C-alpha positions as CSV (number, residue, x, y, z in Angstrom):
1,M,52.1,323.3,137.5
2,E,53.6,321.5,140.4
3,T,52.2,318.2,139.2
4,R,53.6,318.8,135.7
5,S,57.0,319.7,137.1
6,S,57.1,316.7,139.4
7,N,56.2,314.3,136.6
8,S,58.8,315.8,134.3
9,L,61.3,315.5,137.1
10,E,60.5,311.9,137.6
11,K,61.0,311.3,133.8
12,A,64.2,313.2,133.7
13,E,65.8,311.5,136.7
14,P,66.5,308.2,135.1
15,S,67.9,309.7,131.9
16,R,70.2,312.0,133.9
17,G,71.5,309.3,136.1
18,R,72.1,306.9,133.2
19,G,75.7,305.8,132.9
20,N,76.5,307.2,136.4
21,K,74.8,304.7,138.7
22,L,76.0,301.2,139.2
23,G,72.3,300.1,139.3
24,S,71.7,301.4,135.8
25,M,74.3,299.0,134.5
26,L,72.2,296.0,135.6
27,P,68.5,297.0,135.1
28,K,67.1,293.6,134.6
29,I,68.6,291.5,137.4
30,E,66.4,290.6,140.3
31,P,68.0,290.3,143.8
32,F,68.5,286.7,144.8
33,V,66.6,285.2,147.7
34,P,68.9,285.0,150.7
35,K,69.7,281.4,151.6
36,R,72.0,280.4,154.4
37,D,73.1,277.2,152.8
38,H,74.1,278.8,149.5
39,N,77.6,278.1,148.1
40,P,78.8,281.4,146.7
41,R,81.0,279.6,144.2
42,E,77.9,278.3,142.5
43,L,76.9,281.9,141.8
44,R,80.3,282.6,140.4
45,S,79.8,279.6,138.1
46,W,76.5,281.2,137.1
47,A,78.2,284.4,136.2
48,K,80.6,282.5,134.0
49,R,77.8,280.6,132.2
50,T,75.9,283.8,131.5
51,G,79.0,285.5,130.2
52,F,79.3,288.1,133.0
53,V,83.0,289.1,133.6
54,S,83.7,290.7,136.9
55,H,86.8,292.8,137.4
56,L,86.4,292.3,141.2
57,S,88.0,289.6,143.3
58,G,84.7,288.3,144.7
59,E,86.2,287.7,148.0
60,T,84.2,290.3,149.8
61,G,81.1,292.3,149.1
62,T,81.8,295.6,147.6
63,A,78.3,297.0,147.3
64,S,78.3,300.7,148.0
65,S,74.9,300.7,149.7
66,T,72.2,298.6,151.2
67,G,68.6,298.4,150.0
68,F,69.5,298.5,146.4
69,H,66.7,297.6,144.0
70,A,68.0,296.8,140.6
71,E,64.6,297.0,138.7
72,R,63.7,300.5,140.0
73,G,67.2,301.8,139.8
74,G,66.6,303.5,143.2
75,R,67.5,302.8,146.8
76,D,65.3,301.7,149.6
77,Q,65.6,303.4,153.0
78,R,65.6,301.6,156.2
79,A,63.3,302.6,159.0
80,G,65.2,304.4,161.7
81,G,66.2,302.2,164.6
82,S,65.3,299.0,162.9
83,S,67.9,296.3,162.2
84,P,69.3,296.5,158.7
85,K,68.1,294.0,156.1
86,I,70.4,291.2,155.0
87,E,70.5,291.4,151.3
88,I,72.4,289.6,148.6
89,D,74.5,291.4,146.0
90,P,73.1,290.4,142.6
91,V,76.5,290.5,141.0
92,L,78.7,288.6,143.4
93,G,76.1,286.6,145.2
94,R,77.3,287.6,148.7
95,T,75.8,289.4,151.6
96,K,76.2,293.1,151.3
97,P,78.3,294.6,154.1
98,N,76.4,296.7,156.7
99,R,78.2,300.0,156.9
100,G,75.6,301.7,158.9
101,I,74.9,304.3,156.3
102,E,72.4,305.0,153.7
103,I,72.4,306.8,150.4
104,E,69.3,308.8,149.6
105,A,68.3,310.2,146.3
106,D,68.9,313.9,146.3
107,S,67.4,315.8,143.4
108,G,69.4,318.8,144.2
109,S,72.6,317.0,143.5
110,R,71.5,315.8,140.1
111,S,72.5,319.0,138.5
112,G,76.1,318.2,139.2
113,S,78.5,317.0,136.6
114,G,81.0,314.2,136.4
115,S,80.6,310.8,137.9
116,G,79.1,312.2,141.0
117,Q,75.8,313.0,139.3
118,G,72.6,311.7,141.0
119,R,74.6,310.4,144.0
120,R,75.3,311.8,147.4
121,A,78.9,311.1,148.6
122,V,78.3,309.9,152.1
123,P,81.4,309.2,154.2
124,D,81.8,305.6,155.3
125,E,83.3,304.3,158.5
126,N,86.8,305.0,157.3
127,G,86.0,308.6,156.3
128,N,86.2,307.9,152.6
129,A,83.6,309.2,150.3
130,L,81.4,306.2,149.2
131,G,80.5,307.8,145.9
132,D,84.2,307.9,145.1
133,K,84.4,304.2,145.7
134,V,81.6,303.5,143.3
135,D,83.3,305.6,140.7
136,E,86.5,303.6,141.1
137,R,84.6,300.3,140.8
138,E,82.8,301.6,137.7
139,A,86.0,302.6,136.2
140,G,87.4,299.2,136.9
141,L,84.4,297.6,135.2
142,N,85.0,299.7,132.1
143,G,88.6,298.6,132.0
144,N,89.9,302.1,132.3
145,A,91.7,301.9,135.6
146,K,94.3,304.5,134.9
147,G,93.7,308.1,135.9
148,I,91.9,307.3,139.1
149,G,93.1,309.4,141.9
150,N,93.1,306.7,144.5
151,G,96.2,306.3,146.5
152,N,95.8,302.6,146.8
153,L,95.3,302.0,143.1
154,H,98.3,300.8,141.1
155,V,98.4,300.2,137.4
156,V,101.0,298.1,135.8
157,E,102.8,300.0,133.1
158,N,104.2,298.4,129.9
159,G,107.6,300.0,130.3
160,N,106.9,302.8,128.0
161,G,104.9,305.0,130.3
162,N,101.5,303.7,129.2
163,G,99.3,301.5,131.3
164,V,99.2,298.0,129.9
165,P,95.9,297.5,128.2
166,G,93.6,294.9,129.5
167,V,95.0,294.9,133.1
168,T,92.4,293.2,135.3
169,P,92.7,294.6,138.8
170,V,91.9,292.2,141.6
171,I,90.3,294.3,144.3
172,S,90.0,293.1,147.8
173,E,89.1,294.8,151.1
174,Q,90.9,294.0,154.2
175,K,89.0,291.9,156.7
176,H,87.6,293.4,159.9
177,G,90.3,294.0,162.4
178,E,93.2,293.9,160.0
179,G,93.3,297.6,159.3
180,K,91.0,300.5,158.3
181,G,89.6,298.7,155.3
182,E,91.6,300.4,152.6
183,R,91.3,298.7,149.3
184,D,94.4,297.4,147.6
185,V,94.6,296.7,143.9
186,E,96.7,293.7,143.0
187,V,97.8,293.2,139.5
188,G,99.8,290.2,138.5
189,M,97.9,287.0,138.0
190,Y,100.0,287.1,134.8
191,P,102.6,289.7,134.0
192,G,101.3,292.5,131.9
193,G,97.8,292.1,133.2
194,E,97.0,289.0,131.1
195,Q,94.7,286.3,132.3
196,Q,93.6,283.2,130.5
197,G,90.2,283.6,128.9
198,H,89.0,287.1,128.4
199,G,92.2,288.6,129.8
200,G,90.6,292.0,130.2
201,W,91.7,293.1,126.7
202,S,89.9,296.1,125.3
203,G,89.1,296.7,121.7
204,H,91.0,300.0,121.3
205,H,93.8,301.4,123.2
206,P,92.9,304.9,124.4
207,G,96.5,306.1,123.9
208,M,96.6,305.2,120.2
209,K,95.8,307.9,117.7
210,V,94.9,305.3,115.0
211,G,93.7,301.8,115.8
212,L,94.5,298.6,114.1
213,R,91.6,298.6,111.7
214,D,91.0,302.3,111.5
215,N,91.0,304.2,108.2
216,P,92.0,307.8,109.0
217,G,91.7,308.9,105.4
218,F,93.9,308.9,102.3
219,G,96.1,311.8,103.3
220,A,96.6,310.6,106.9
221,L,97.4,307.1,105.6
222,I,100.2,308.5,103.5
223,Y,101.6,310.6,106.3
224,Y,101.4,307.9,108.9
225,G,102.9,305.3,106.5
226,L,105.9,307.4,105.7
227,Q,106.3,308.4,109.3
228,H,106.4,304.7,110.4
229,F,109.1,303.8,107.9
230,L,111.2,306.9,108.5
231,S,111.3,306.1,112.2
232,L,112.7,302.7,111.2
233,A,115.2,304.1,108.7
234,G,118.2,303.1,110.8
235,S,117.3,299.4,110.6
236,L,116.3,299.4,106.9
237,I,119.2,301.1,105.1
238,F,122.4,300.9,107.2
239,I,123.1,297.1,107.1
240,P,124.3,297.2,103.4
241,L,126.8,300.0,104.4
242,V,128.4,297.5,106.7
243,M,128.2,294.3,104.6
244,V,128.9,295.4,101.0
245,P,132.3,297.1,101.6
246,A,133.3,294.0,103.6
247,M,132.3,291.8,100.7
248,G,134.5,293.8,98.3
249,G,131.6,295.5,96.6
250,T,131.7,298.9,94.9
251,D,129.7,302.0,95.7
252,K,127.3,301.0,92.9
253,D,126.9,297.5,94.4
254,T,126.0,299.2,97.7
255,A,123.3,301.3,96.1
256,T,121.9,298.3,94.3
257,V,121.7,296.2,97.5
258,I,120.0,299.1,99.3
259,S,117.4,299.4,96.6
260,T,116.9,295.6,96.7
261,M,116.3,295.8,100.5
262,L,113.8,298.5,100.1
263,L,111.9,296.4,97.5
264,V,112.0,293.2,99.6
265,S,111.0,295.1,102.7
266,G,108.0,296.6,101.0
267,I,106.8,293.4,99.5
268,T,107.2,291.3,102.7
269,T,105.5,294.0,104.9
270,I,102.4,293.9,102.6
271,L,102.4,290.1,102.7
272,H,102.6,290.0,106.5
273,S,99.9,292.6,106.9
274,Y,97.5,290.4,104.9
275,F,98.6,286.8,105.4
276,G,100.8,286.9,108.5
277,T,99.8,287.9,112.0
278,R,98.1,291.0,110.5
279,L,99.7,293.2,113.1
280,P,101.1,296.6,112.0
281,L,104.7,295.2,111.8
282,V,107.4,296.1,109.3
283,Q,109.4,293.3,107.8
284,G,113.0,294.0,106.9
285,S,116.7,293.0,107.1
286,S,117.3,292.3,110.8
287,F,120.5,292.7,112.7
288,I,120.0,289.0,113.6
289,Y,121.2,288.1,110.2
290,L,124.1,290.5,110.2
291,A,126.4,288.6,112.5
292,P,126.2,285.3,110.6
293,A,126.7,287.2,107.3
294,L,129.9,288.7,108.6
295,V,131.1,285.3,109.8
296,I,130.6,283.9,106.2
297,I,132.1,287.0,104.6
298,N,135.3,286.7,106.7
299,A,135.7,283.0,106.2
300,R,139.2,281.9,105.1
301,D,137.9,280.7,101.7
302,Y,136.8,284.2,100.7
303,R,139.6,286.4,102.2
304,N,142.0,286.1,99.3
305,L,139.4,286.3,96.5
306,T,140.2,289.1,94.1
307,E,138.0,288.5,91.1
308,H,134.2,288.7,91.5
309,K,134.5,288.5,95.3
310,F,131.3,290.4,96.0
311,R,129.1,288.3,93.7
312,H,130.6,285.0,94.9
313,I,130.0,285.8,98.6
314,M,126.5,287.2,97.8
315,R,125.5,283.9,96.0
316,E,126.8,282.0,99.0
317,L,124.7,284.1,101.4
318,Q,121.7,283.6,99.1
319,G,121.9,279.8,99.2
320,A,122.3,279.8,103.0
321,I,119.3,282.1,103.5
322,I,117.1,280.1,101.2
323,I,117.8,276.9,103.1
324,G,117.2,278.6,106.5
325,S,113.9,280.1,105.2
326,V,112.7,276.7,104.1
327,F,113.3,275.4,107.7
328,Q,111.5,278.4,109.2
329,S,108.5,277.9,106.9
330,I,108.3,274.2,107.8
331,L,108.4,275.2,111.5
332,G,105.4,277.4,111.0
333,F,103.3,275.5,108.5
334,S,103.7,272.2,110.3
335,G,102.4,273.5,113.6
336,L,105.6,272.7,115.4
337,M,105.9,276.4,116.3
338,S,102.7,276.1,118.4
339,L,104.5,273.4,120.5
340,L,107.7,275.5,120.7
341,L,105.7,278.4,122.1
342,R,105.2,276.6,125.3
343,L,109.0,276.8,125.9
344,I,109.5,280.4,124.8
345,N,109.0,282.9,127.6
346,P,110.2,286.5,128.4
347,V,113.1,285.1,130.4
348,V,114.3,283.5,127.1
349,V,113.4,286.3,124.7
350,A,114.9,289.2,126.8
351,P,118.6,288.1,126.9
352,T,118.5,286.7,123.4
353,V,117.4,290.0,121.8
354,A,119.7,291.9,124.1
355,A,122.6,289.7,122.9
356,V,121.8,290.6,119.3
357,G,122.8,294.3,120.0
358,L,125.6,293.6,122.4
359,A,127.3,291.3,119.8
360,F,128.4,294.4,117.8
361,F,130.2,296.3,120.5
362,S,133.6,295.5,118.9
363,Y,132.4,297.0,115.6
364,G,130.4,300.0,116.7
365,F,132.7,302.8,118.1
366,P,136.0,301.3,116.7
367,R,134.6,302.0,113.2
368,A,132.9,305.2,114.2
369,G,136.1,306.4,115.8
370,S,137.8,306.7,112.4
371,C,136.3,310.2,112.3
372,V,135.4,311.4,115.7
373,E,134.7,314.9,114.6
374,V,131.6,313.5,112.8
375,S,130.7,310.5,114.8
376,V,130.7,312.0,118.3
377,P,128.4,314.9,117.4
378,L,126.0,312.5,115.7
379,I,125.8,310.2,118.7
380,L,125.2,313.2,121.0
381,L,122.6,314.7,118.7
382,V,120.5,311.5,118.5
383,L,120.7,311.1,122.2
384,I,119.5,314.7,122.7
385,C,116.6,314.2,120.3
386,T,115.5,310.9,121.9
387,L,116.0,311.7,125.6
388,Y,116.1,315.5,126.2
389,L,113.7,316.7,123.5
390,R,111.4,313.7,123.5
391,G,108.6,315.6,125.2
392,I,108.5,318.5,122.8
393,S,105.3,318.4,120.6
394,I,105.0,320.1,117.2
395,F,101.4,320.2,115.9
396,G,100.5,317.3,118.1
397,H,103.5,315.1,117.1
398,R,106.6,314.4,119.1
399,F,108.8,315.4,116.2
400,F,112.2,314.9,117.8
401,R,111.4,311.5,119.2
402,I,109.8,310.1,116.1
403,Y,112.3,311.4,113.6
404,A,115.4,311.3,115.9
405,V,117.5,309.0,113.5
406,P,116.8,310.6,110.1
407,L,116.9,314.2,111.6
408,S,120.2,313.5,113.3
409,V,121.7,311.9,110.2
410,M,120.6,314.8,108.0
411,I,122.0,317.5,110.3
412,T,125.3,315.7,110.8
413,W,125.7,314.9,107.1
414,I,125.3,318.6,106.3
415,Y,127.9,319.4,109.0
416,A,130.3,316.9,107.4
417,F,129.7,318.4,104.0
418,F,130.7,321.8,105.2
419,L,133.8,320.3,106.8
420,T,134.7,318.7,103.4
421,T,134.0,321.8,101.3
422,G,135.8,323.9,103.8
423,G,139.1,322.0,103.3
424,A,139.3,320.2,106.6
425,Y,140.3,317.0,104.8
426,D,142.4,318.5,102.0
427,Y,146.0,317.3,102.1
428,K,148.7,318.3,99.7
429,G,149.3,315.8,96.9
430,C,146.4,313.6,98.0
431,S,143.4,313.0,95.6
432,P,139.9,313.0,97.2
433,D,138.5,311.5,94.0
434,I,140.5,308.3,94.2
435,P,141.2,307.7,97.9
436,S,142.6,304.2,97.3
437,S,145.4,305.6,95.1
438,N,146.7,307.7,98.1
439,I,148.3,304.6,99.6
440,L,150.8,304.7,96.8
441,V,152.1,308.1,98.0
442,D,154.1,308.0,101.2
443,E,152.8,311.4,102.3
444,C,149.2,310.4,101.8
445,K,149.3,307.0,103.5
446,K,148.5,308.4,106.9
447,H,145.6,310.5,105.5
448,A,144.0,308.0,103.2
449,Y,142.0,306.3,106.0
450,T,140.7,309.6,107.3
451,M,139.7,310.8,103.9
452,K,137.8,307.6,103.1
453,H,135.8,307.7,106.3
454,C,135.2,311.4,106.7
455,R,134.8,313.0,103.4
456,T,131.3,313.3,101.9
457,D,132.5,313.3,98.2
458,V,134.4,310.0,98.0
459,S,131.5,307.9,96.9
460,N,130.8,307.6,93.2
461,A,127.4,305.9,93.6
462,W,125.5,309.0,92.4
463,R,127.5,309.3,89.3
464,N,127.3,305.6,88.4
465,A,123.7,304.8,89.3
466,A,120.9,305.0,86.7
467,W,117.7,306.9,87.4
468,V,115.5,303.9,87.1
469,R,116.4,300.3,87.9
470,I,114.1,297.5,89.0
471,P,115.7,294.8,91.2
472,Y,115.0,291.3,90.0
473,P,115.4,287.8,91.4
474,L,118.8,286.1,90.9
475,Q,120.4,289.4,89.8
476,W,123.7,288.3,91.3
477,G,123.7,284.8,89.8
478,V,122.5,281.3,90.8
479,P,122.7,280.8,94.6
480,I,125.4,278.5,96.0
481,F,124.4,275.9,98.5
482,H,126.9,274.5,101.1
483,F,126.1,272.4,104.1
484,R,128.1,274.5,106.6
485,T,126.6,277.9,105.7
486,S,123.1,276.4,105.4
487,L,123.2,274.9,108.8
488,I,124.3,278.2,110.3
489,M,121.4,280.0,108.7
490,I,119.0,277.3,110.0
491,I,120.0,278.0,113.6
492,V,119.9,281.7,113.0
493,S,116.3,281.4,111.6
494,L,115.4,279.8,114.9
495,V,116.8,282.8,116.7
496,A,114.8,285.1,114.4
497,S,111.7,283.1,115.2
498,V,112.2,283.6,119.0
499,D,112.8,287.3,118.5
500,S,109.6,287.6,116.4
501,V,107.5,285.8,119.1
502,G,108.5,288.5,121.6
503,T,107.7,291.2,119.1
504,Y,104.3,289.7,118.3
505,H,103.3,289.7,122.0
506,S,104.6,293.2,122.7
507,A,102.9,294.6,119.6
508,S,99.6,293.0,120.5
509,L,99.7,294.7,123.9
510,L,100.3,298.0,122.3
511,V,97.5,297.9,119.7
512,S,95.1,296.5,122.4
513,S,93.7,293.6,120.5
514,K,93.7,290.2,122.2
515,P,97.0,288.4,122.0
516,P,97.2,286.2,119.0
517,T,96.5,282.5,119.1
518,P,99.4,280.0,118.8
519,A,98.0,279.3,115.3
520,V,98.3,282.9,114.3
521,V,101.9,283.0,115.6
522,S,102.7,279.9,113.6
523,R,101.2,281.5,110.6
524,G,103.3,284.6,111.1
525,I,106.5,282.5,111.5
526,A,105.7,280.5,108.4
527,L,105.2,283.6,106.3
528,E,108.5,285.1,107.7
529,G,110.2,282.0,106.3
530,F,108.6,282.6,102.9
531,C,109.6,286.3,103.0
532,S,113.2,285.3,103.8
533,M,113.1,283.0,100.8
534,L,112.2,286.1,98.7
535,A,115.1,288.0,100.2
536,G,117.4,285.1,99.3
537,L,116.1,285.0,95.7
538,W,116.5,288.8,95.2
539,G,119.9,288.9,96.9
540,S,119.6,291.4,99.7
541,G,122.3,289.7,101.7
542,T,120.2,289.0,104.8
543,G,116.9,287.3,105.6
544,S,113.7,289.1,106.2
545,T,112.1,289.1,109.6
546,T,110.0,291.3,111.9
547,L,112.1,294.2,113.1
548,T,112.4,294.4,116.9
549,E,112.2,298.2,116.7
550,N,108.6,297.9,115.6
551,T,107.3,298.1,119.2
552,H,109.3,301.2,119.9
553,T,108.0,302.9,116.7
554,I,104.3,302.0,117.5
555,N,104.7,303.3,121.0
556,I,106.2,306.7,120.1
557,T,104.0,307.3,117.0
558,K,100.8,306.0,118.6
559,M,99.9,304.7,115.1
560,A,98.7,301.1,114.8
561,S,96.8,301.1,111.5
562,R,97.9,298.3,109.2
563,R,96.5,300.3,106.3
564,A,99.1,303.0,107.0
565,V,101.8,300.4,107.1
566,V,100.7,299.0,103.8
567,F,100.7,302.5,102.3
568,G,104.3,303.1,103.6
569,A,105.4,299.8,102.1
570,L,104.0,300.8,98.7
571,F,106.1,304.0,98.9
572,L,109.1,301.8,99.8
573,I,108.6,299.7,96.7
574,L,108.3,302.9,94.6
575,F,111.5,304.3,96.0
576,S,113.3,301.0,95.2
577,F,112.7,301.6,91.5
578,V,114.5,304.9,91.6
579,A,118.2,303.9,91.7
580,K,119.3,307.4,92.6
581,V,117.5,307.0,96.0
582,G,119.7,304.0,96.7
583,A,122.8,306.0,95.5
584,I,122.1,308.9,97.8
585,L,121.8,306.5,100.8
586,A,125.0,304.7,99.7
587,S,126.9,308.0,99.8
588,I,126.6,308.3,103.6
589,P,130.1,308.4,105.1
590,L,131.1,305.1,106.8
591,S,131.9,306.8,110.2
592,L,128.4,308.4,110.2
593,A,126.8,305.0,109.5
594,A,128.7,303.3,112.2
595,S,127.7,306.1,114.7
596,I,124.0,305.7,114.0
597,L,124.4,301.9,114.3
598,C,125.8,302.4,117.8
599,F,122.5,303.9,118.8
600,M,120.4,301.3,116.9
601,W,122.2,298.4,118.5
602,A,121.8,300.0,122.0
603,L,118.1,300.4,121.3
604,V,117.9,296.7,120.4
605,V,119.5,295.9,123.8
606,A,117.1,298.1,125.6
607,L,114.0,296.7,123.8
608,G,115.2,293.2,124.6
609,L,115.6,293.8,128.3
610,S,112.3,295.6,128.5
611,T,110.6,292.3,127.8
612,L,111.4,291.4,131.5
613,Q,108.6,293.7,132.5
614,Y,106.2,290.7,132.0
615,T,108.1,288.7,134.6
616,Q,108.8,289.1,138.3
617,T,112.0,291.1,138.0
618,T,112.7,290.8,141.7
619,S,112.8,287.0,141.4
620,F,116.3,285.7,142.1
621,R,115.6,282.8,139.6
622,N,114.9,285.2,136.7
623,I,117.7,287.7,137.3
624,T,120.2,284.8,137.6
625,I,119.1,283.2,134.4
626,V,119.3,286.5,132.5
627,G,122.6,287.4,134.0
628,V,124.2,284.0,133.4
629,S,122.9,283.9,129.9
630,L,124.2,287.3,128.9
631,F,127.6,286.8,130.5
632,L,128.2,283.4,128.9
633,G,126.7,284.7,125.7
634,L,129.6,287.2,125.6
635,S,132.3,285.3,127.3
636,I,132.1,282.0,125.4
637,P,132.2,283.7,121.9
638,A,135.2,285.7,123.2
639,Y,137.0,282.4,123.9
640,F,136.4,281.2,120.3
641,Q,137.3,284.6,118.9
642,Q,140.7,284.7,120.5
643,Y,141.9,282.1,118.0
644,Q,142.7,284.8,115.4
645,P,143.8,284.1,111.8
646,E,147.4,283.4,111.1
647,S,147.8,286.9,109.7
648,S,145.5,289.5,111.1
649,L,146.9,292.1,108.6
650,I,144.4,291.0,105.9
651,L,141.4,291.8,108.2
652,P,140.6,295.1,110.0
653,S,140.5,294.8,113.8
654,Y,136.7,295.1,114.0
655,F,136.3,292.1,111.7
656,V,138.8,289.8,113.4
657,P,136.1,288.4,115.9
658,Y,134.1,287.2,112.9
659,A,137.0,285.1,111.6
660,A,136.7,282.5,114.4
661,A,134.7,280.1,112.1
662,S,137.8,279.3,110.1
663,D,140.3,279.5,113.0
664,G,138.3,278.4,116.1
665,P,139.4,275.7,118.6
666,V,137.1,273.0,117.5
667,R,139.0,270.4,115.4
668,T,136.9,267.2,114.7
669,G,138.6,266.4,111.4
670,N,135.5,267.4,109.4
671,K,136.1,270.8,108.0
672,Q,132.4,271.4,107.3
673,L,131.4,270.5,110.9
674,D,134.4,272.5,112.4
675,F,133.4,275.6,110.5
676,T,129.7,275.3,111.6
677,I,130.4,274.7,115.3
678,N,133.1,277.4,115.5
679,A,130.8,279.9,113.7
680,L,127.8,279.2,115.9
681,M,129.7,279.3,119.2
682,S,131.3,282.6,118.2
683,M,127.9,284.3,117.9
684,S,126.6,285.8,121.1
685,M,122.9,285.4,120.3
686,V,123.1,281.7,119.6
687,V,125.0,281.0,122.9
688,T,122.7,283.2,124.9
689,L,119.5,281.6,123.5
690,L,120.9,278.1,124.2
691,V,121.8,278.9,127.8
692,A,118.6,280.8,128.6
693,F,116.4,278.2,126.9
694,V,117.9,275.3,128.9
695,L,117.9,277.2,132.3
696,D,114.4,278.6,132.0
697,N,112.8,275.3,131.1
698,T,114.7,273.2,133.7
699,V,114.8,275.5,136.8
700,P,111.6,275.3,138.7
701,G,109.4,278.4,138.8
702,S,105.7,279.3,138.7
703,Q,104.0,280.7,135.7
704,Q,103.6,284.1,137.4
705,E,107.3,284.2,138.3
706,R,108.5,283.2,134.8
707,G,106.0,285.6,133.1
708,V,104.7,282.9,130.8
709,Y,103.2,284.3,127.6
710,I,99.5,283.8,127.6
711,W,98.1,283.4,124.1
712,S,94.5,283.6,123.2
713,R,92.5,280.4,122.7
714,A,91.0,279.7,119.2
715,E,87.5,279.3,120.7
716,D,87.8,282.7,122.5
717,V,88.8,284.4,119.2
718,S,86.0,282.7,117.3
719,M,83.4,284.1,119.7
720,D,84.9,287.7,119.5
721,P,84.1,289.4,116.2
722,S,86.7,292.1,117.0
723,S,89.5,289.6,117.5
724,Q,88.5,287.8,114.3
725,A,88.7,291.0,112.4
726,D,92.2,291.6,113.9
727,Y,93.8,288.2,113.1
728,S,91.7,286.3,110.5
729,L,92.9,286.1,106.9
730,P,91.0,288.2,104.3
731,G,87.7,286.7,103.4
732,K,88.8,285.3,100.0
733,F,91.7,283.4,101.5
734,A,90.2,282.3,104.8
735,S,88.2,279.3,103.4
736,P,91.0,277.7,101.3
737,C,93.3,277.6,104.4
738,S,91.5,274.8,106.2
739,S,94.6,273.6,108.1
740,R,94.1,274.2,111.8
741,C,97.6,275.6,112.2
742,L,96.8,278.4,109.7
743,R,93.5,279.6,111.1
744,A,93.1,282.2,113.8
């Protein structure tokens, strides 16, 4: 009986200790013969040739015990009183430190649980449990450094509360005489934990509910797809509510443009999921294109138009967007974007994206303030949902944080409806059905503005819209092409490309795949140009680009499946065919739309500045460049915008800054060139990009300090099947695309 039990114990011991001992991870490696004249760096070269990737610094030995025998998986004991053996660590090729301790196999401890199974925690010379150190090192080898209860372990976070995936800790022990030997973990060879080569990227982020290539099932795909687009509702549907009334369009025109945007967004999102970067990113009408659109809309040539003003301006925008999209496609397909990537870094991206949101401060609350009893509660409600109720979970979902925008809009819209039906905006002798006629009655002139912006029944979009209408190309007429507007959109497409580069990088960190290669980024930019061309042909009023808010959505929903994004895009296309859906959205009161845009633009600013997490934020160089770029990006346009039109009565106060293109200080004698320069210099994002780009690429600074984006190499991706599945084109389309700039 004793023999049988001892034999069974010997057989059970290896299986119980499997996965817990460091020795079990390297069962086939023989210890090296100690040689005094050995160069340890040769052993590190050996490790690289054999494909071994160490998460340790390699500066000092970190073996947890002496007498380790890799083949047996056990530990040899030294005879008492004899000098310790000098042995070589088979991983690092260095002499193991003599800590004057030994770890013996203790069968009694094998019944324990957790990472301490099969191992006796013997205190070392510093009083720390040696078994705990082994656990920490094993956790580092597995790439899961977070959650370790070591006071000296620091994990770089991605700014959203989650450890950046793929952070490779560099562990070093203090030399003898410099302290008590506490281990410090240093992160920051490259900001965000990136390193050239393997980079420590894992295949699946533990914080994601659904991975990039996961298929959670048909029902879950529908739910996650709708959830993804609902969280982006503020970016997808509110731009037409600003543009179309400024263009002189009717409520029916607003509903048609919204339906067109839904259709184009759905089509371009599907195209990007299959032929772009293949990251789970929604394409749509970006705020980047809103500022130049308002500049063109408020040009002097279009202010006094009365007949077909909306269609004429829309055709002008279509032509400019098409030319800008052609330039963007050439930038990507030619491979020039791969060269430009070397000059685009977080110090450039952060202030540029932030300037996109800050540029609308003169429009936001001045327009929302037209009905403070509706706008202020909406702003407060969306802040409560996103900040104070963000931690509340309902059935495992952070409901208030994910649906903050649509939920707040719905509640406030119902509140405004009760105000309207309760008679809060009923004035004697004033007609709510025809608000524009009230300016003819002296008693109603002072109430006409309030009724137009506060009442929920002034829009006739629902009554005039058909049930089914399919948006089609050139529905507004043949596009108009002018040099001045085309040149403006070419520069704006470059700004959109810079914004997309930052979004690609941030999204790749969140979904835990390797960062894309420069070729994949070029492919994505080229496809964005093609998608903007579709937006120009259909007449959505703006170009199509990757929405900056994508990273925020992925982070709060923990959903990274591109299948779900495709399903959501299909529903978006379906909704675009139902004209009544666009009519409902077009009926949102203007003050309510302006209020939610105040939050959306602030979110864009926050997401832009969060890009600085990949840099050394304490660097005087970086903070100076960002500060100067943002200040000049706001101050220089303010100088151009002070040249107001001869009569400001024809423009509302919140549109006056966008009239600088026609009335700016530049006077070269060429009206086309004057319009272009004045327009570009009156846009904050263009000036900010120019200043940040020049300063970041001329002021000396190390790669670590600048936070240079580290993109994957093509050969690394080709050797990694997981990365190939993430970024490669679908099998049927991979072989025809033989150009190097289009391959992963």
